[in-house]
Biopython code that builds the backbone (N, CA, C, O; Angstrom):
import numpy as np
from Bio.PDB.StructureBuilder import StructureBuilder

atoms = [
    (1, "MET", "N", (13.296, 6.769, 3.758)),
    (1, "MET", "CA", (13.476, 5.871, 2.634)),
    (1, "MET", "C", (12.437, 6.207, 1.568)),
    (1, "MET", "O", (11.237, 6.088, 1.814)),
    (2, "ALA", "N", (12.877, 6.615, 0.417)),
    (2, "ALA", "CA", (11.975, 6.930, -0.688)),
    (2, "ALA", "C", (11.844, 5.704, -1.580)),
    (2, "ALA", "O", (12.836, 5.176, -2.081)),
    (3, "ILE", "N", (10.627, 5.268, -1.766)),
    (3, "ILE", "CA", (10.365, 4.100, -2.599)),
    (3, "ILE", "C", (9.534, 4.550, -3.783)),
    (3, "ILE", "O", (8.451, 5.113, -3.619)),
    (4, "SER", "N", (10.042, 4.301, -4.960)),
    (4, "SER", "CA", (9.339, 4.694, -6.178)),
    (4, "SER", "C", (8.162, 3.764, -6.429)),
    (4, "SER", "O", (8.226, 2.578, -6.103)),
    (5, "PRO", "N", (7.097, 4.290, -7.001)),
    (5, "PRO", "CA", (5.977, 3.414, -7.337)),
    (5, "PRO", "C", (6.389, 2.446, -8.437)),
    (5, "PRO", "O", (7.305, 2.734, -9.208)),
    (6, "PRO", "N", (5.714, 1.292, -8.515)),
    (6, "PRO", "CA", (6.072, 0.273, -9.513)),
    (6, "PRO", "C", (5.587, 0.582, -10.915)),
    (6, "PRO", "O", (5.875, -0.158, -11.856)),
    (7, "VAL", "N", (4.858, 1.662, -11.057)),
    (7, "VAL", "CA", (4.313, 2.086, -12.348)),
    (7, "VAL", "C", (4.636, 3.572, -12.522)),
    (7, "VAL", "O", (5.016, 4.234, -11.557)),
    (8, "PRO", "N", (4.490, 4.103, -13.737)),
    (8, "PRO", "CA", (4.743, 5.536, -13.919)),
    (8, "PRO", "C", (3.919, 6.386, -12.943)),
    (8, "PRO", "O", (2.802, 6.021, -12.575)),
    (9, "GLU", "N", (4.475, 7.498, -12.542)),
    (9, "GLU", "CA", (3.861, 8.341, -11.511)),
    (9, "GLU", "C", (2.429, 8.754, -11.851)),
    (9, "GLU", "O", (1.571, 8.775, -10.968)),
    (10, "ASN", "N", (2.157, 9.084, -13.118)),
    (10, "ASN", "CA", (0.790, 9.493, -13.474)),
    (10, "ASN", "C", (-0.196, 8.339, -13.333)),
    (10, "ASN", "O", (-1.323, 8.543, -12.881)),
    (11, "LYS", "N", (0.210, 7.134, -13.710)),
    (11, "LYS", "CA", (-0.647, 5.943, -13.557)),
    (11, "LYS", "C", (-0.824, 5.640, -12.070)),
    (11, "LYS", "O", (-1.918, 5.277, -11.637)),
    (12, "TRP", "N", (0.240, 5.786, -11.289)),
    (12, "TRP", "CA", (0.197, 5.561, -9.842)),
    (12, "TRP", "C", (-0.856, 6.477, -9.216)),
    (12, "TRP", "O", (-1.689, 6.020, -8.432)),
    (13, "SER", "N", (-0.821, 7.745, -9.553)),
    (13, "SER", "CA", (-1.783, 8.712, -9.010)),
    (13, "SER", "C", (-3.209, 8.349, -9.406)),
    (13, "SER", "O", (-4.125, 8.443, -8.588)),
    (14, "GLN", "N", (-3.400, 7.937, -10.651)),
    (14, "GLN", "CA", (-4.732, 7.537, -11.114)),
    (14, "GLN", "C", (-5.256, 6.350, -10.318)),
    (14, "GLN", "O", (-6.418, 6.334, -9.911)),
    (15, "LEU", "N", (-4.391, 5.346, -10.094)),
    (15, "LEU", "CA", (-4.796, 4.163, -9.335)),
    (15, "LEU", "C", (-5.167, 4.534, -7.901)),
    (15, "LEU", "O", (-6.194, 4.097, -7.382)),
    (16, "CYS", "N", (-4.325, 5.340, -7.273)),
    (16, "CYS", "CA", (-4.584, 5.739, -5.887)),
    (16, "CYS", "C", (-5.855, 6.561, -5.779)),
    (16, "CYS", "O", (-6.612, 6.417, -4.820)),
    (17, "ASP", "N", (-6.094, 7.426, -6.764)),
    (17, "ASP", "CA", (-7.320, 8.226, -6.767)),
    (17, "ASP", "C", (-8.549, 7.346, -7.028)),
    (17, "ASP", "O", (-9.600, 7.539, -6.417)),
    (18, "MET", "N", (-8.405, 6.388, -7.934)),
    (18, "MET", "CA", (-9.508, 5.504, -8.273)),
    (18, "MET", "C", (-9.982, 4.717, -7.044)),
    (18, "MET", "O", (-11.183, 4.523, -6.852)),
    (19, "PHE", "N", (-9.044, 4.271, -6.226)),
    (19, "PHE", "CA", (-9.391, 3.504, -5.036)),
    (19, "PHE", "C", (-9.581, 4.385, -3.801)),
    (19, "PHE", "O", (-9.834, 3.889, -2.703)),
    (20, "ARG", "N", (-9.455, 5.700, -3.999)),
    (20, "ARG", "CA", (-9.633, 6.674, -2.909)),
    (20, "ARG", "C", (-8.741, 6.362, -1.714)),
    (20, "ARG", "O", (-9.198, 6.297, -0.573)),
    (21, "LEU", "N", (-7.454, 6.172, -2.006)),
    (21, "LEU", "CA", (-6.495, 5.853, -0.947)),
    (21, "LEU", "C", (-6.048, 7.121, -0.233)),
    (21, "LEU", "O", (-5.793, 8.151, -0.856)),
    (22, "SER", "N", (-5.961, 7.019, 1.073)),
    (22, "SER", "CA", (-5.462, 8.128, 1.878)),
    (22, "SER", "C", (-3.950, 8.246, 1.679)),
    (22, "SER", "O", (-3.320, 7.315, 1.178)),
    (23, "PRO", "N", (-3.372, 9.367, 2.061)),
    (23, "PRO", "CA", (-1.905, 9.486, 1.955)),
    (23, "PRO", "C", (-1.174, 8.365, 2.694)),
    (23, "PRO", "O", (-0.169, 7.854, 2.199)),
    (24, "ARG", "N", (-1.664, 7.982, 3.865)),
    (24, "ARG", "CA", (-1.019, 6.906, 4.622)),
    (24, "ARG", "C", (-1.169, 5.574, 3.903)),
    (24, "ARG", "O", (-0.230, 4.778, 3.885)),
    (25, "GLU", "N", (-2.330, 5.315, 3.310)),
    (25, "GLU", "CA", (-2.530, 4.074, 2.558)),
    (25, "GLU", "C", (-1.629, 4.041, 1.330)),
    (25, "GLU", "O", (-1.154, 2.974, 0.939)),
    (26, "ARG", "N", (-1.393, 5.188, 0.725)),
    (26, "ARG", "CA", (-0.468, 5.267, -0.421)),
    (26, "ARG", "C", (0.949, 4.906, 0.023)),
    (26, "ARG", "O", (1.661, 4.181, -0.672)),
    (27, "GLN", "N", (1.349, 5.420, 1.190)),
    (27, "GLN", "CA", (2.675, 5.084, 1.720)),
    (27, "GLN", "C", (2.768, 3.583, 1.976)),
    (27, "GLN", "O", (3.762, 2.943, 1.632)),
    (28, "LEU", "N", (1.738, 3.040, 2.575)),
    (28, "LEU", "CA", (1.716, 1.614, 2.884)),
    (28, "LEU", "C", (1.770, 0.784, 1.606)),
    (28, "LEU", "O", (2.479, -0.221, 1.543)),
    (29, "LEU", "N", (1.031, 1.199, 0.603)),
    (29, "LEU", "CA", (1.023, 0.476, -0.666)),
    (29, "LEU", "C", (2.415, 0.448, -1.297)),
    (29, "LEU", "O", (2.836, -0.582, -1.824)),
    (30, "ARG", "N", (3.120, 1.559, -1.246)),
    (30, "ARG", "CA", (4.492, 1.589, -1.772)),
    (30, "ARG", "C", (5.377, 0.585, -1.031)),
    (30, "ARG", "O", (6.195, -0.104, -1.641)),
    (31, "LEU", "N", (5.203, 0.511, 0.288)),
    (31, "LEU", "CA", (6.011, -0.428, 1.077)),
    (31, "LEU", "C", (5.617, -1.874, 0.801)),
    (31, "LEU", "O", (6.474, -2.758, 0.788)),
    (32, "ILE", "N", (4.335, -2.120, 0.583)),
    (32, "ILE", "CA", (3.891, -3.472, 0.209)),
    (32, "ILE", "C", (4.533, -3.864, -1.120)),
    (32, "ILE", "O", (5.014, -4.986, -1.278)),
    (33, "MET", "N", (4.536, -2.931, -2.075)),
    (33, "MET", "CA", (5.125, -3.211, -3.383)),
    (33, "MET", "C", (6.629, -3.465, -3.284)),
    (33, "MET", "O", (7.199, -4.162, -4.124)),
    (34, "ALA", "N", (7.269, -2.901, -2.259)),
    (34, "ALA", "CA", (8.702, -3.127, -2.048)),
    (34, "ALA", "C", (8.951, -4.377, -1.209)),
    (34, "ALA", "O", (10.097, -4.686, -0.880)),
    (35, "ASP", "N", (7.874, -5.104, -0.859)),
    (35, "ASP", "CA", (7.943, -6.330, -0.068)),
    (35, "ASP", "C", (8.563, -6.086, 1.313)),
    (35, "ASP", "O", (9.299, -6.924, 1.834)),
    (36, "ALA", "N", (8.254, -4.929, 1.889)),
    (36, "ALA", "CA", (8.780, -4.585, 3.215)),
    (36, "ALA", "C", (8.018, -5.363, 4.287)),
    (36, "ALA", "O", (6.794, -5.479, 4.212)),
    (37, "PRO", "N", (8.725, -5.892, 5.276)),
    (37, "PRO", "CA", (8.045, -6.583, 6.383)),
    (37, "PRO", "C", (7.283, -5.593, 7.262)),
    (37, "PRO", "O", (7.575, -4.397, 7.260)),
    (38, "ASP", "N", (6.308, -6.099, 8.008)),
    (38, "ASP", "CA", (5.474, -5.244, 8.852)),
    (38, "ASP", "C", (6.299, -4.410, 9.825)),
    (38, "ASP", "O", (6.025, -3.225, 10.013)),
    (39, "ALA", "N", (7.295, -5.011, 10.436)),
    (39, "ALA", "CA", (8.120, -4.283, 11.408)),
    (39, "ALA", "C", (8.850, -3.119, 10.744)),
    (39, "ALA", "O", (8.972, -2.044, 11.331)),
    (40, "PHE", "N", (9.332, -3.328, 9.530)),
    (40, "PHE", "CA", (10.001, -2.252, 8.800)),
    (40, "PHE", "C", (9.010, -1.143, 8.480)),
    (40, "PHE", "O", (9.323, 0.037, 8.634)),
    (41, "MET", "N", (7.808, -1.521, 8.032)),
    (41, "MET", "CA", (6.787, -0.524, 7.732)),
    (41, "MET", "C", (6.491, 0.323, 8.967)),
    (41, "MET", "O", (6.431, 1.550, 8.896)),
    (42, "ALA", "N", (6.310, -0.349, 10.089)),
    (42, "ALA", "CA", (5.993, 0.353, 11.331)),
    (42, "ALA", "C", (7.094, 1.338, 11.693)),
    (42, "ALA", "O", (6.822, 2.494, 12.019)),
    (43, "GLU", "N", (8.329, 0.878, 11.636)),
    (43, "GLU", "CA", (9.454, 1.745, 11.982)),
    (43, "GLU", "C", (9.573, 2.904, 10.991)),
    (43, "GLU", "O", (9.772, 4.052, 11.390)),
    (44, "ASN", "N", (9.451, 2.600, 9.714)),
    (44, "ASN", "CA", (9.603, 3.608, 8.668)),
    (44, "ASN", "C", (8.524, 4.681, 8.739)),
    (44, "ASN", "O", (8.790, 5.849, 8.456)),
    (45, "LEU", "N", (7.303, 4.290, 9.117)),
    (45, "LEU", "CA", (6.188, 5.232, 9.165)),
    (45, "LEU", "C", (5.950, 5.791, 10.566)),
    (45, "LEU", "O", (5.076, 6.637, 10.757)),
    (46, "GLY", "N", (6.720, 5.322, 11.543)),
    (46, "GLY", "CA", (6.568, 5.815, 12.911)),
    (46, "GLY", "C", (5.276, 5.349, 13.564)),
    (46, "GLY", "O", (4.667, 6.082, 14.343)),
    (47, "LEU", "N", (4.861, 4.130, 13.244)),
    (47, "LEU", "CA", (3.623, 3.562, 13.767)),
    (47, "LEU", "C", (3.909, 2.236, 14.457)),
    (47, "LEU", "O", (5.002, 1.686, 14.325)),
    (48, "SER", "N", (2.933, 1.726, 15.189)),
    (48, "SER", "CA", (3.071, 0.391, 15.775)),
    (48, "SER", "C", (2.717, -0.648, 14.716)),
    (48, "SER", "O", (2.058, -0.336, 13.724)),
    (49, "VAL", "N", (3.156, -1.876, 14.931)),
    (49, "VAL", "CA", (2.819, -2.964, 14.011)),
    (49, "VAL", "C", (1.303, -3.161, 14.005)),
    (49, "VAL", "O", (0.721, -3.454, 12.961)),
    (50, "HIS", "N", (0.666, -3.002, 15.158)),
    (50, "HIS", "CA", (-0.794, -3.124, 15.236)),
    (50, "HIS", "C", (-1.472, -2.098, 14.321)),
    (50, "HIS", "O", (-2.428, -2.429, 13.619)),
    (51, "THR", "N", (-0.986, -0.872, 14.328)),
    (51, "THR", "CA", (-1.558, 0.170, 13.471)),
    (51, "THR", "C", (-1.328, -0.148, 11.999)),
    (51, "THR", "O", (-2.195, 0.108, 11.163)),
    (52, "ILE", "N", (-0.166, -0.705, 11.682)),
    (52, "ILE", "CA", (0.105, -1.140, 10.303)),
    (52, "ILE", "C", (-0.936, -2.164, 9.882)),
    (52, "ILE", "O", (-1.464, -2.093, 8.773)),
    (53, "HIS", "N", (-1.235, -3.119, 10.761)),
    (53, "HIS", "CA", (-2.234, -4.148, 10.440)),
    (53, "HIS", "C", (-3.612, -3.524, 10.228)),
    (53, "HIS", "O", (-4.357, -3.956, 9.348)),
    (54, "THR", "N", (-3.954, -2.518, 11.022)),
    (54, "THR", "CA", (-5.229, -1.826, 10.855)),
    (54, "THR", "C", (-5.289, -1.145, 9.488)),
    (54, "THR", "O", (-6.285, -1.261, 8.775)),
    (55, "TYR", "N", (-4.221, -0.438, 9.127)),
    (55, "TYR", "CA", (-4.180, 0.204, 7.806)),
    (55, "TYR", "C", (-4.228, -0.828, 6.683)),
    (55, "TYR", "O", (-4.873, -0.605, 5.659)),
    (56, "MET", "N", (-3.545, -1.955, 6.875)),
    (56, "MET", "CA", (-3.562, -2.989, 5.839)),
    (56, "MET", "C", (-4.966, -3.554, 5.670)),
    (56, "MET", "O", (-5.404, -3.791, 4.545)),
    (57, "ASP", "N", (-5.677, -3.773, 6.772)),
    (57, "ASP", "CA", (-7.056, -4.267, 6.686)),
    (57, "ASP", "C", (-7.925, -3.293, 5.897)),
    (57, "ASP", "O", (-8.726, -3.708, 5.060)),
    (58, "ARG", "N", (-7.767, -2.001, 6.165)),
    (58, "ARG", "CA", (-8.546, -0.986, 5.443)),
    (58, "ARG", "C", (-8.185, -0.977, 3.962)),
    (58, "ARG", "O", (-9.058, -0.869, 3.101)),
    (59, "LEU", "N", (-6.896, -1.092, 3.677)),
    (59, "LEU", "CA", (-6.437, -1.115, 2.289)),
    (59, "LEU", "C", (-6.986, -2.349, 1.571)),
    (59, "LEU", "O", (-7.453, -2.250, 0.436)),
    (60, "TYR", "N", (-6.932, -3.493, 2.217)),
    (60, "TYR", "CA", (-7.469, -4.722, 1.625)),
    (60, "TYR", "C", (-8.954, -4.558, 1.300)),
    (60, "TYR", "O", (-9.404, -4.971, 0.231)),
    (61, "ARG", "N", (-9.711, -3.959, 2.215)),
    (61, "ARG", "CA", (-11.146, -3.763, 1.977)),
    (61, "ARG", "C", (-11.379, -2.839, 0.782)),
    (61, "ARG", "O", (-12.238, -3.108, -0.058)),
    (62, "LYS", "N", (-10.621, -1.766, 0.710)),
    (62, "LYS", "CA", (-10.789, -0.818, -0.404)),
    (62, "LYS", "C", (-10.483, -1.471, -1.739)),
    (62, "LYS", "O", (-11.147, -1.199, -2.739)),
    (63, "LEU", "N", (-9.478, -2.331, -1.754)),
    (63, "LEU", "CA", (-9.076, -2.985, -2.998)),
    (63, "LEU", "C", (-9.863, -4.265, -3.264)),
    (63, "LEU", "O", (-9.814, -4.801, -4.371)),
    (64, "GLY", "N", (-10.588, -4.759, -2.262)),
    (64, "GLY", "CA", (-11.349, -5.993, -2.410)),
    (64, "GLY", "C", (-10.470, -7.222, -2.466)),
    (64, "GLY", "O", (-10.740, -8.155, -3.222)),
    (65, "VAL", "N", (-9.406, -7.224, -1.656)),
    (65, "VAL", "CA", (-8.450, -8.337, -1.645)),
    (65, "VAL", "C", (-8.269, -8.855, -0.219)),
    (65, "VAL", "O", (-8.799, -8.288, 0.736)),
    (66, "ASN", "N", (-7.501, -9.958, -0.096)),
    (66, "ASN", "CA", (-7.282, -10.578, 1.209)),
    (66, "ASN", "C", (-5.813, -10.790, 1.558)),
    (66, "ASN", "O", (-5.507, -11.305, 2.634)),
    (67, "SER", "N", (-4.900, -10.406, 0.672)),
    (67, "SER", "CA", (-3.492, -10.656, 0.936)),
    (67, "SER", "C", (-2.619, -9.651, 0.193)),
    (67, "SER", "O", (-3.081, -8.939, -0.699)),
    (68, "ARG", "N", (-1.342, -9.611, 0.584)),
    (68, "ARG", "CA", (-0.391, -8.736, -0.100)),
    (68, "ARG", "C", (-0.245, -9.126, -1.562)),
    (68, "ARG", "O", (-0.153, -8.268, -2.440)),
    (69, "CYS", "N", (-0.224, -10.419, -1.812)),
    (69, "CYS", "CA", (-0.097, -10.899, -3.192)),
    (69, "CYS", "C", (-1.262, -10.383, -4.033)),
    (69, "CYS", "O", (-1.062, -9.949, -5.168)),
    (70, "GLN", "N", (-2.463, -10.426, -3.491)),
    (70, "GLN", "CA", (-3.624, -9.930, -4.211)),
    (70, "GLN", "C", (-3.559, -8.415, -4.404)),
    (70, "GLN", "O", (-4.069, -7.898, -5.398)),
    (71, "VAL", "N", (-2.940, -7.702, -3.468)),
    (71, "VAL", "CA", (-2.747, -6.255, -3.629)),
    (71, "VAL", "C", (-1.937, -5.996, -4.892)),
    (71, "VAL", "O", (-2.303, -5.156, -5.714)),
    (72, "VAL", "N", (-0.844, -6.718, -5.038)),
    (72, "VAL", "CA", (0.039, -6.541, -6.203)),
    (72, "VAL", "C", (-0.714, -6.878, -7.487)),
    (72, "VAL", "O", (-0.642, -6.136, -8.467)),
    (73, "LEU", "N", (-1.432, -7.991, -7.481)),
    (73, "LEU", "CA", (-2.192, -8.385, -8.665)),
    (73, "LEU", "C", (-3.247, -7.354, -9.016)),
    (73, "LEU", "O", (-3.449, -7.035, -10.188)),
    (74, "CYS", "N", (-3.924, -6.831, -7.994)),
    (74, "CYS", "CA", (-4.948, -5.803, -8.202)),
    (74, "CYS", "C", (-4.337, -4.559, -8.818)),
    (74, "CYS", "O", (-4.902, -3.978, -9.745)),
    (75, "LEU", "N", (-3.200, -4.155, -8.313)),
    (75, "LEU", "CA", (-2.546, -2.960, -8.815)),
    (75, "LEU", "C", (-2.200, -3.085, -10.293)),
    (75, "LEU", "O", (-2.418, -2.157, -11.072)),
    (76, "PHE", "N", (-1.661, -4.237, -10.672)),
    (76, "PHE", "CA", (-1.251, -4.419, -12.068)),
    (76, "PHE", "C", (-2.423, -4.780, -12.983)),
    (76, "PHE", "O", (-2.307, -4.667, -14.204)),
    (77, "ALA", "N", (-3.543, -5.208, -12.413)),
    (77, "ALA", "CA", (-4.715, -5.543, -13.228)),
    (77, "ALA", "C", (-5.465, -4.289, -13.665)),
    (77, "ALA", "O", (-6.258, -4.323, -14.606)),
    (78, "ASN", "N", (-5.204, -3.178, -12.966)),
    (78, "ASN", "CA", (-5.927, -1.936, -13.281)),
    (78, "ASN", "C", (-5.100, -1.006, -14.054)),
    (78, "ASN", "O", (-5.555, 0.083, -14.401)),
]
sb = StructureBuilder()
sb.init_structure("model")
sb.init_model(0)
sb.init_chain("A")
sb.init_seg("    ")
for serial, (resi, resn, name, xyz) in enumerate(atoms, 1):
    if name == "N":
        sb.init_residue(resn, " ", resi, " ")
    sb.init_atom(name, np.array(xyz, "f"), 0.0, 1.0, " ", f" {name:<3s}", serial, name[0])
structure = sb.get_structure()
């Protein structure tokens, strides 16, 4: 499943580079922006739901947020 970023590709790359996101965190961020449930993310990325939660915790720390909603707000605020 290919999910387009919510912003132009060049801006998307700048944001991901600015926050030093790993390739897996970039994939997760795209799925968060598509409002995908954890189980779908796990299946789509070939990971367990527990691993998805671990990646989400790391992503939240990098972005300085505590929820998916804050992830979206952070992305559009930058």
